[in-house]
N, C-alpha and C positions, 0 to 999 in steps of 0.2 A: 373464455377464461376471465375470472374476476380480476380486476386490475386496481392498483393503488399507486398514487404518485406521492412519494416522500420527498419533500423539498426543504432545503435549508435556506431560510431567508438571510442568514449571515454570510452566505457564500459571496465570493468576490464580485460576480456579475449579476447577482439577483436584483430584480426590481418587480414591482407589482405588475407593470406593463408586460414584462417578460413572462411572468407566471400566467397572465391572461393569454398571451400568445401561445405558450406551451399547451394550455388546456384546449384552446381553439384548434391548434394543429392536431392534437391527439383525437379530438372529436371528429376532425375532418377525415381521419383514417379509421373511424369506427371504434375508437377506444374512449370510454367514459369512466375515468378513474376516480375513486375517492381520494381526496387530497388531504394529506397529513403533514404537519410541520415537524421537522427533525432538526434540532440545533445541537444535539450531543447524545451521549450514550443513554441517558434516562429517557429522553424523547423517543429514541430508537427502540428501547425495550417496550415502552407503552404501545408504540405504533405496531411493532411486530407481534406483540401479544394479541392485539385486536385483529390483525390480519390472519393469524393462525387460528383464532377462534371462529372467524367468519368463513374461511374456505381452506381446502386442502392443498390446492395447487395454484396459488396466486401468481399473477404477473406483478412484480414489484419494480416500479420505475423510480430510480434514485436521481434526483436533480440536485447536484451539489458537487463538492470536490472529493478528493480521495479520503479525507477524514470522515465525511458523511457516509461514504460507501463502507468504510471500515466499521463505523458504529452500527450500521444496519447488518453487516455480515456477522458481527458479534452478538446480535440480538435475535437473528433468525435461527430456527432449527435446521439442521442439515437435511438435504434431500426433499425439501417441501416447495421450493419456489423457483420461478424463472425470473432472473434479474435483467434489468436494462439500465443503462447509464446515460444521463444527459449532463454534459460537462459545464458546471457553473463555478468551479473552484479556481484557485490560483494556478496550480500546476496541472491537474487532471491527468496524472500519469496513467491511470487505468484506462481512461478514454483513448489516450495515445496508443497504449498497448493493444487496444481493440481496433485501432484505426478510425475512431470516431472523432471528426474534426470540429464539429459544431453541434449545437442543440438541434438544428434542423436535420442534420445528418443522422443524429441519434434517433429522431422520430421516424425518419424514413426507414431506418433499419428495424425499428419496432414494427412498422407496418409490414415489412417483408417477413419478419418472424423467424429468420434463420438463427439457430442457437448452437452453442458448443457446451460441453461440460466444463464446469469451473471447479478446480481444486484450490483449496486455500491452505495457507500455512497455519500451524498451531504451535504456540510457545507456552511451555509450562515450567513453573518454578516453585520455589519454597513458599510456604504460607498459602497454598491453594491457588497460586497464580495460574491463570489459564486465559490466553487471549489468541484470537485468530488474526491473521494478516493476509492481505491480498497481494502485495507487491514485494516487500522486503522487510527483513529484520536486520538492522545495523547494530553491531556490537563493538565497542571500543571507541575510537575517535568519532565515528559516525554518530554514536549515541551521545557522546560528549557535546558534539556540535548542536544536536537537536535539543538536548537538555539546556544548553546555554542560550538559546534564542529567547530574547526578552519580548514580552507581549507588545510593548509600544514600538519596538523595532519592527516587528512583523506587520503591525498596522501601517507603519510609515514606509518601510522598504519592501514589503511583501517577500518575494523569494530572496531578495538581497539581504534579508535579516540572517539567513543561514550563512552567507559569506562573511558577514560581520562576526558572527559567532565562531566561524572557522578561523578567522584571523586571531581572535582571542585565544583559541586553542593552540594555534601555532606558537604564539608568544609564551604560553604556559604549557609547554610540551610535556607530555607524559610518556616516558619510555616503559619498557617491560612488556612481556608477552603473557598470554593465558593459554591454557590447554583447550584443544578442540578434538573431538572424536567423531568422525564422519563415517557411518557404516563400518565401524571398527578400525578405520585408519586414523592414527594419532598425528596431530600437528600442533606446533606452537605458533600462535598468531599475535600480532600487535592489534589487529582489527579484522573483522570479517563482515561482509554484507551477504546475508543469506537470502537469495533471490527466488521468488515464485514467478516473476516475470522478467522480461529482458531489459526493461528500461529502468533508469535511476534518475530521480530528481527532475524529470522533464522528458526530453526526447533523446537523452544520451543512452546509447546502447551499452550496457555494462556486461550482460551475459547473453550473447546472441542466441544461444541454444535453448534458453529458458522458455517455458510454455505454460501459461496459467491453466491449461486443460490437463496437464500431466501431473500426477501426484509425486513429483520429484522436486528436490531443492538444488539449486545451483549456487555454489559457494565461491565468492571472490575473497580469498584469504590474503591479507597483506601481512607478510612475514617480516619484512624489513621494519625497523623501529625508529629510524631517524626521520626528522622532519624533511630532510632533503629527499629521502626516498619517497616520502608521501607526495612531495611536490612533483617528482618524476611521474608517479602513478597518475596524479590528477592531470598533468600535462598530456600524458599518453591517452587518457580517456577522452579529454576534450578534443584531441586531434584525431581520434578514431584509430590510434595505433595500438598494437599489442604492447602490454607492459613487459618489463624485463623479468625473466624467470626468477632472478634472485630477489625480486621485490614482491612478487605475487605468485600464489599457487591457486589453480582453479580445480574445483572438485564438484562432483555430483553425488548426492546421497538422498536417501529416504528418511534417515534418522540422524540427528546431530546432537551431541552433548557438548555444552560450552561451560568451561570452568571459570575461575577467577571472580572478579567483582566489578567488571567494567559496565559502563552505562549502555542501555539498550533503547533503540527507537524502533517503533513499528509504524510503517506507512507514514512516516514523517512526524509522529508524535512520540514524546518520551514515555517509556514504560516503567523502567526501574533498573535493576542491576542483575547481572549473572550471579550464580550459576543458573542455567536453564537447559531444558530439553526442547528440541525443535523437530517437528514432524509435519505431516500433511493430512488433510481430510480429503480423500478422493470423492468426486461427485457431489460436492457440497451443494451445488445448484446447477441449473442451466443458465447460460448468459447469452443475451442477444448480441449477435455480431453482424 
């Protein structure tokens, strides 16, 4: 199988020495990848266009964080590649979802070659909006928090920048609900996290039954709209306890329609505003596990 290493030199743990170590370790297990740099969506589009022009069934090894993986997934054609992940980012939630603890562990898994199907989420909206996501789409407060993260805060505080933004959102609290239709079931939500995987923001398990191999979406719908209800929800998540039924409704669906005008984040990056439609792409790729 022809292989490519897509690496993001802006990732949190990148260094030239680490790149040399990755290439040496891959060569040690018989993999000699072409190395391409990916720092954002434009680089990802160029790299994936080259990959698809050169071979039909490539092994694409992504060395970076969740944002880098998202950029590659949005640039690849469905059904053509086997993906592998080497965690170099700040949170690396997808790697945690797959149980990959280190770069060395990721390379050992590539050498073994075990794979699973990968389903990805698809969000579509007005003006031709169409984006894929691997982990989650957060709409409402979740989107407001990501939209409010300032670049210099992220450089300085890393994941702590999201907490700073969350505190600002708590002070300037926005009440009100929007409509949601999940496989025909109507609900009014203050916020929703539409999950393709079980984890959220790190190693917190938000939706234990979610599986990135299944073409289904798990919805964590926050129906209570007071800031105190939100604090109860967050406290329960951090403690690993079930949330109060009056605060949260859990759903599973294949198709979701979200109304209103609330902010949206995809895999930790701000996307825009509702209304949107959310669905899945089954069998988007194989992924090394």
